[in-house]
Structure formats: structure tokens, C-alpha cells
C-alpha positions as CSV (number, residue, x, y, z in Angstrom):
1,M,24.3,233.4,119.6
2,K,26.3,236.3,120.4
3,P,28.8,236.1,123.1
4,G,26.9,237.0,126.8
5,V,23.6,235.3,126.0
6,V,23.0,231.9,126.8
7,A,19.6,230.0,125.5
8,C,17.3,227.8,127.0
9,P,18.0,224.6,125.7
10,K,14.2,223.6,125.4
11,C,12.9,227.1,123.9
12,Q,16.1,229.4,123.1
13,A,14.8,231.8,125.1
14,A,17.8,234.0,126.2
15,L,18.8,233.4,129.7
16,T,20.5,236.0,132.2
17,S,23.5,235.4,134.3
18,A,21.4,235.1,137.4
19,L,20.2,231.7,136.2
20,C,23.4,230.4,135.3
21,N,25.5,228.4,137.7
22,T,23.0,227.9,140.3
23,P,23.5,225.3,142.7
24,A,19.8,223.7,142.2
25,P,17.9,223.5,138.7
26,V,16.0,226.8,138.1
27,R,12.8,227.3,135.9
28,C,13.2,229.0,132.6
29,P,11.1,232.2,132.6
30,A,9.6,231.7,128.8
31,C,8.9,227.7,128.8
32,E,8.6,227.3,132.7
33,S,11.1,223.9,132.4
34,L,13.7,222.9,135.0
35,I,17.1,223.6,133.6
36,Q,20.3,223.8,135.1
37,V,22.8,225.9,132.8
38,E,26.8,225.8,133.9
39,V,28.9,228.7,132.2
40,F,32.3,230.4,133.1
41,P,31.7,233.5,134.8
42,A,33.8,235.3,132.7
43,Y,31.4,234.5,129.6
44,F,29.0,237.5,131.0
45,K,32.1,239.7,131.3
46,S,32.7,242.2,128.5
47,S,36.4,241.9,126.9
48,T,39.0,245.1,127.5
49,A,40.4,245.9,124.5
50,G,44.4,245.6,124.2
51,Q,46.6,248.6,124.4
52,I,48.7,249.8,121.7
53,G,51.9,250.9,121.9
54,E,52.5,255.1,122.2
55,T,54.4,256.3,119.4
56,I,57.7,258.4,120.3
57,I,57.1,262.3,120.0
58,E,59.8,263.7,121.8
59,E,63.6,263.5,121.7
60,G,65.4,261.5,124.3
61,V,62.6,259.4,125.3
62,A,63.4,255.4,125.4
63,G,62.1,253.2,122.6
64,C,60.8,249.8,122.6
65,F,63.5,247.2,121.6
66,Y,61.1,245.5,119.4
67,H,59.2,248.7,118.0
68,E,61.7,251.6,118.0
69,Q,59.2,253.8,117.0
70,K,57.0,253.0,120.1
71,K,57.6,254.3,123.5
72,A,59.0,252.1,126.1
73,V,56.9,251.8,129.4
74,V,58.8,249.1,131.3
75,P,61.8,246.8,130.8
76,C,62.0,243.1,130.8
77,D,62.2,241.6,134.4
78,A,64.1,239.0,132.6
79,C,66.5,240.6,130.0
80,G,66.1,244.2,130.7
81,R,65.2,245.2,127.2
82,F,62.8,248.1,127.2
83,L,59.4,247.2,126.0
84,C,56.3,249.2,125.0
85,A,52.8,248.4,125.9
86,L,52.3,246.4,122.8
87,C,55.2,244.2,123.6
88,D,54.9,244.3,127.7
89,V,53.4,240.6,128.8
90,E,52.8,240.8,132.7
91,L,52.7,237.6,134.4
92,E,52.5,237.3,138.3
93,G,53.2,241.0,138.8
94,K,56.5,240.6,136.5
95,H,56.9,241.9,133.0
96,Y,58.6,240.1,130.0
97,C,59.3,240.3,126.7
98,P,58.1,237.8,124.0
99,S,61.3,236.4,123.5
100,C,62.3,235.8,127.4
101,L,58.8,234.1,127.7
102,Q,59.3,231.8,124.9
103,T,62.7,231.0,125.8
104,G,61.4,230.7,129.5
105,K,58.8,228.2,128.5
106,S,60.7,226.0,126.0
107,K,63.5,225.6,128.6
108,G,61.6,225.0,131.4
109,R,62.1,228.1,133.4
110,M,59.2,229.4,134.3
111,P,57.1,226.7,136.1
112,Q,53.7,229.1,135.2
113,L,54.1,228.5,132.0
114,E,54.5,224.8,132.3
115,S,51.4,222.8,130.9
116,S,53.2,219.1,132.2
117,R,55.6,218.0,134.3
118,T,57.2,214.9,135.2
119,V,56.1,213.6,138.6
120,H,59.0,211.4,140.2
121,D,57.2,210.1,142.6
122,S,54.5,208.4,140.7
123,A,57.6,207.2,138.7
124,A,59.3,205.9,141.9
125,L,55.9,204.3,142.7
126,T,55.6,202.2,139.4
127,L,59.5,201.3,139.2
128,C,58.8,199.9,142.9
129,L,55.6,198.0,141.8
130,A,55.2,197.3,138.5
131,P,58.7,194.9,138.5
132,L,57.0,192.5,141.5
133,I,55.4,190.6,138.9
134,I,58.9,189.2,137.8
135,W,60.7,189.5,141.0
136,P,64.4,189.5,139.7
137,V,63.9,192.8,138.2
138,T,63.4,194.3,141.5
139,L,67.3,194.6,142.1
140,L,67.6,196.7,139.1
141,T,64.6,198.8,139.6
142,A,64.7,199.3,143.2
143,P,67.7,201.5,143.5
144,V,66.3,203.9,140.6
145,A,62.8,203.5,142.2
146,L,64.5,205.1,145.7
147,Y,66.6,207.5,143.7
148,F,63.4,209.2,141.9
149,A,61.7,209.3,145.0
150,I,64.5,211.0,147.0
151,A,64.8,213.1,144.0
152,S,61.2,214.4,144.1
153,F,61.6,216.4,146.8
154,S,63.8,218.5,145.4
155,R,62.2,219.0,142.0
156,P,58.8,220.8,141.4
157,S,55.6,218.6,142.0
158,S,53.0,218.0,139.9
159,V,51.1,220.9,138.2
160,V,48.1,219.9,140.1
161,P,49.2,220.3,143.9
162,R,49.0,217.0,145.8
163,T,51.0,215.1,149.1
164,R,54.1,213.4,149.2
165,V,52.7,209.9,149.7
166,R,53.7,208.5,146.7
167,A,57.4,209.4,147.4
168,W,57.3,208.3,151.1
169,L,55.8,205.0,149.9
170,A,58.1,204.3,146.8
171,I,61.0,205.2,149.7
172,L,59.6,202.4,151.9
173,L,58.8,200.0,149.1
174,S,62.2,200.3,147.2
175,S,64.2,199.9,150.5
176,A,62.2,196.8,151.5
177,Q,63.1,195.5,148.4
178,L,66.8,196.4,148.7
179,I,66.3,195.0,152.4
180,V,65.4,191.6,150.9
181,W,68.1,191.2,148.1
182,A,71.0,192.0,150.7
183,F,69.1,189.4,152.9
184,V,69.2,186.9,150.0
185,F,72.5,187.8,148.9
186,Y,74.4,187.3,152.4
187,H,72.4,184.0,152.8
188,I,73.5,182.8,149.3
189,F,77.1,183.5,150.0
190,N,77.1,182.7,153.5
191,S,75.6,179.1,153.3
192,D,78.5,177.2,154.4
């Protein structure tokens, strides 16, 4: 099947983009069977060809840092190196060279490129709830959970947007655990 063409699952007839991604099932124009096809809208768009770097013809024109014979079109917003059209990577309106893009991803300096993230509020909530099975462990985990919960406010949240309910719940539970421990120690040492 060639790109941009979707076939009916029953008769294999070509379906147009108007028959795809509909809210309710539609009838196939060839076999009249009810179908519902979900396809990414970009599937029907033609892809654009990539740019090639323009060769330097005149004297005194800046060259690309990576391809000296190619004309520079933009500087890297991170390091300032001149880049040709081939090396320029545009991300959210800024231009980066391949090296800065790789460094930013590997060192976690570019949140746009993160594929996973430590979710401190979930870790804090787990540290509060899991040790409740073995109560004495909360003496150690409650302060750590409180730290993680408070730290979650200064760190980026999940890659998927969500509320801070977990952090507030972890603060509440870990504080309650610490208060109970303080109460227990107070009665142990002042029982005389």
C-alpha cells in the first residue's frame, strides 16, 4: 500500500481522507460495509524535501562550522557556531547545532527533548504509603518523603501535565507520620 492511501479492511478498496477519523462509522463506497478508520492526519500530507546547504561562492561569506564549504545561514542559539541549512535544527523557534542538541539531551538541559522524567511527587507519595505495612520504617521514610514532596515544587513536573495533588498529599501524610513519631517519643521519654 502506498503512503497516503488507506484500504477498506473488508474489500481493500482505497478510502479517501474524508472517510477517515470520523466520529461515527461510515459506509465503504465499494462494499457498503460499516467501517471506522482512525489514521494520523499527517499520513495524508506530502512530506517536504529537506534543505541542502548552499555552497560558498563569494569571498568573505561565513561558512558552516561543520561543513566549511557550505554557506552559514544562522548561528546556534546555544554555542554561537555558524550553521548551514543542513546542520540547522529548529526547535521551538530557536536554532541549534547537532552537538548542542545531543549535549542538551544527554545532560537534561533541554526539557523539550526529555522522554522520561523522575516524578518526585509520586516518589514522595510512595515513600509515605508503602512503609505503612511495616510501621517502624516510616521513621526513616517520612523525612525523605517530605523532602521529595517539597522538592517536587521546584523541579519540572511529569512530561504529561498533571496537578500537584500527590505532592500535597505526601506532605500531609509524611507530616502526620512525623507528628505521630514525635508523640510516641515524647510519651516514651516522659512516661515517668
